[in-house]
Phi, psi and omega in degrees: 000141182291146179295137178083359180271137179301149183296335181275000186302326182245020183276134175234148184239152173280171177299318179299315180297318179297318178298317178297319180297316181276347181072035179232175179280161175298326178299319178296317178299317178297323178295315178302318180296314183293333179270358178083007180286329181234117179286152178211168180235145180230119179238122179049040178083000181257125181268132176223150181239127182285156177302318181297319179292325175297316181294322179295320179294316179296319180295317179298320180293323181289324182277357173107000000 
């Protein structure tokens, strides 16, 4: 990791972890993803959500 970079800069979460962070069900997180509300990445069939994308989703929800 680069010096001076926040520890979450390269952090990725599973759907379950994202659901736990937001206090919602995994189904809700999947719905957000399918509607384009929450960006995600898929590598070799494994879905991960970046810390930055989680924060952007939270900010969008907060701003209305």
